[in-house]
C-alpha positions as CSV (number, residue, x, y, z in Angstrom):
1,M,98.0,116.5,91.1
2,I,100.8,117.1,93.5
3,I,100.2,119.8,96.1
4,D,102.7,122.7,96.1
5,K,104.7,123.5,99.2
6,L,102.8,123.8,102.4
7,T,103.9,125.7,105.5
8,T,105.4,123.3,108.0
9,P,104.6,121.9,110.5
10,Y,101.4,120.2,109.4
11,Y,99.9,116.7,109.5
12,A,99.5,114.1,106.8
13,V,96.8,111.4,107.1
14,I,97.9,108.4,104.9
15,F,95.0,106.1,104.0
16,S,96.1,102.9,102.2
17,T,93.4,100.6,100.8
18,I,92.6,97.3,99.1
19,V,89.1,97.4,97.6
20,S,86.6,94.6,97.3
21,E,84.9,93.5,94.2
22,D,81.6,95.4,95.1
23,L,82.3,99.1,94.4
24,D,78.7,100.2,93.8
25,G,78.6,103.8,94.9
26,Y,82.3,103.9,95.9
27,L,83.5,106.6,93.4
28,E,80.5,108.9,94.1
29,T,81.1,108.6,97.8
30,A,84.9,109.2,97.4
31,E,84.2,112.3,95.4
32,R,81.7,113.5,98.0
33,M,84.2,112.9,100.8
34,E,86.9,115.0,99.0
35,E,84.4,117.8,98.5
36,L,83.3,117.6,102.1
37,A,86.9,117.5,103.4
38,K,87.6,120.7,101.5
39,E,85.0,122.5,103.7
40,Q,86.5,121.3,107.0
41,K,88.5,123.5,109.3
42,G,92.3,123.0,108.9
43,Y,92.1,121.2,105.5
44,L,95.1,121.8,103.4
45,G,94.8,119.5,100.4
46,I,94.7,115.9,99.1
47,E,96.7,113.6,96.8
48,S,95.6,110.2,95.7
49,A,96.7,107.3,93.5
50,R,95.2,103.8,92.9
51,N,96.6,100.7,91.3
52,K,96.4,97.4,93.2
53,I,96.7,99.4,96.4
54,G,95.0,102.8,96.8
55,I,96.8,105.5,98.7
56,T,95.2,108.8,99.6
57,V,97.1,111.4,101.6
58,S,95.2,114.3,103.1
59,Y,96.9,117.3,104.7
60,W,95.7,119.1,107.9
61,Q,96.9,122.0,110.0
62,T,96.4,120.3,113.4
63,L,95.6,117.0,115.1
64,D,92.3,118.5,116.4
65,D,91.3,119.3,112.7
66,I,91.9,115.6,111.9
67,V,89.7,114.5,114.8
68,L,86.9,116.9,113.8
69,W,87.0,115.4,110.2
70,K,87.0,111.8,111.6
71,N,83.9,112.6,113.7
72,N,82.0,114.3,110.8
73,I,78.7,112.5,110.6
74,E,78.7,112.1,106.8
75,H,82.4,110.9,106.9
76,T,81.5,108.4,109.6
77,E,78.6,107.0,107.5
78,A,81.0,106.7,104.5
79,R,83.6,105.0,106.7
80,N,81.0,102.5,107.9
81,L,80.0,101.7,104.3
82,G,83.7,101.2,103.4
83,R,84.1,98.7,106.2
84,E,80.8,96.9,105.3
85,K,81.1,96.9,101.5
86,W,84.1,98.5,99.7
87,Y,87.3,97.6,101.5
88,K,89.0,94.3,102.0
89,K,91.6,96.1,104.1
90,Y,92.7,99.6,105.0
91,Q,95.3,101.2,107.1
92,L,95.4,104.8,108.3
93,R,98.5,106.6,109.5
94,I,98.8,110.1,110.9
95,C,102.2,111.8,110.6
96,K,103.6,115.2,111.5
97,V,105.4,116.8,108.6
98,E,108.3,118.9,109.9
99,S,110.0,119.6,106.7
100,E,109.6,119.1,103.0
101,Y,111.3,119.8,99.6
102,G,110.6,119.1,96.0
103,F,111.5,119.6,92.4
104,E,109.7,120.8,89.3
105,K,111.0,121.3,85.7
């Protein structure tokens, strides 16, 4: 699902991943992280796609909101599991979105 227009400025956290062969518990944890993120201050939405490379973009009101999410205990535990077990590689980028536009038929 593509998120409809958000009020700018806001922040996008782009999380790109290559997963390992051992994905035991991965989908359940990813779903839990999405549910938990929705409860966090400043959360605006999420978009995700996976093929050979997974890309998840979450949207936040402020940089402070992103830091609070990063430091959430359950999120930290999931991140540690990802490093130990599920990811061969990941890259995280934080961007300030100053304008946006789109199209829909």
